Structures are given as structure tokens and as C-alpha cells.
C-alpha positions as CSV (number, residue, x, y, z in Angstrom):
1,M,155.7,78.0,83.1
2,K,157.1,78.3,86.3
3,T,154.9,78.8,89.8
4,K,155.9,81.1,92.0
5,F,155.1,79.5,95.0
6,R,157.5,76.3,96.1
7,I,156.9,74.8,99.6
8,T,160.7,74.8,100.7
9,N,159.5,72.4,103.6
10,K,157.0,71.5,106.1
11,K,156.8,74.2,108.1
12,H,155.8,76.2,105.1
13,A,153.3,72.9,103.7
14,F,151.9,72.8,107.3
15,I,150.3,76.7,106.8
16,A,149.9,76.4,103.2
17,A,147.2,74.0,103.9
18,V,146.3,75.4,106.8
19,Q,145.2,78.8,104.6
20,S,144.0,76.6,102.0
21,Q,141.2,74.8,104.3
22,A,140.9,78.4,106.3
23,A,139.7,79.6,102.7
24,K,138.1,76.2,101.9
25,D,134.9,76.9,104.7
26,F,135.3,80.4,103.9
27,A,133.8,80.1,100.6
28,L,131.6,77.4,102.1
29,F,130.2,80.1,104.5
30,K,129.6,82.0,102.0
31,S,128.0,80.0,99.3
32,R,125.4,78.8,101.7
33,R,124.7,82.2,104.2
34,Q,121.0,83.0,104.2
35,F,119.9,85.7,102.4
36,K,117.6,88.3,104.6
37,H,113.6,88.1,104.0
38,E,112.1,90.9,101.9
39,A,109.4,93.1,104.1
40,S,105.7,91.6,104.4
41,E,102.9,93.5,102.5
42,K,100.6,92.3,104.9
43,T,98.9,95.2,107.5
44,A,99.3,95.4,111.2
45,Y,97.0,93.7,113.3
46,K,95.1,96.0,114.9
47,P,93.9,94.4,118.3
48,G,89.8,93.8,118.9
49,S,89.9,94.0,115.2
50,L,88.9,90.0,114.8
51,G,85.9,89.7,117.2
52,P,85.1,86.3,118.9
53,S,85.8,82.8,117.3
54,V,82.7,80.9,116.3
55,V,83.2,78.0,119.2
56,A,83.1,81.2,121.8
57,S,79.7,82.5,119.9
58,A,78.6,78.9,120.0
59,I,79.3,78.8,123.6
60,I,78.0,82.2,124.8
61,K,74.7,80.5,122.9
62,E,74.5,78.0,125.0
63,Y,75.2,78.9,128.2
64,G,75.2,82.7,128.0
65,G,79.0,83.3,129.0
66,I,82.3,81.5,128.2
67,I,82.9,78.2,130.7
68,P,86.1,76.7,131.1
69,R,85.7,73.1,129.1
70,S,86.3,71.3,132.6
71,L,83.3,73.3,133.9
72,R,80.8,72.1,131.4
73,K,81.7,68.5,131.6
74,A,80.8,68.6,135.7
75,K,77.6,70.6,134.5
76,A,77.0,68.3,132.1
77,K,77.5,65.6,134.6
78,R,75.4,66.6,137.0
79,T,71.9,67.2,134.8
80,G,73.0,63.9,133.0
81,K,72.5,65.5,129.8
82,P,74.7,64.4,127.5
83,F,78.6,66.9,126.5
84,I,78.2,69.3,123.8
85,K,81.7,69.6,121.8
86,F,82.0,72.6,119.6
87,Y,84.1,72.4,117.2
88,S,84.9,75.7,114.8
89,H,83.9,74.1,111.7
90,Q,79.6,73.5,112.7
């Protein structure tokens, strides 16, 4: 069976090579594209619905309010008491 397309000179050969590479790049691009994510089923966050964390509650109970770590360390150093570390898994 004879082919209809024949490359007769270098110009046509170059055009065919460029077009084939462009087609290959396009196919590769299409095959590797990312698909859209499905919509989330989680409910939207409402501000103020979480409440204070475990650490914040422990700090408030110990010091009577939220105090930064640096001030708590300075206070422990002044009073001579050991610095209390608060963890979320306590």
C-alpha cells in the first residue's frame, strides 16, 4: 500500500519532524494532567466553636491567664521554682 505523504526535500522533513514532536508533547501533556478534586464533604468551620485548647486551659488554671512562655520562664527564674512545661497530651 502506498502512502500519500511523501517527504520530498529537507524543508518538508523538518516541518514533519517539528509537527510530530509537537503532537508527542501535546499527548504527553494531556496524559499527565491533574484532574479536579471532588468537593469536600466536611462542614465549614464556624469561628468560636472549638473552645480553648488543653494547653491554654492548663496555663489559665496555673497562672490565672494566658502568659507568654518567656514571661513564665522569667517568673520561674525570679521565684526559684522549676519552669512548668505544658503539653497537649497531659
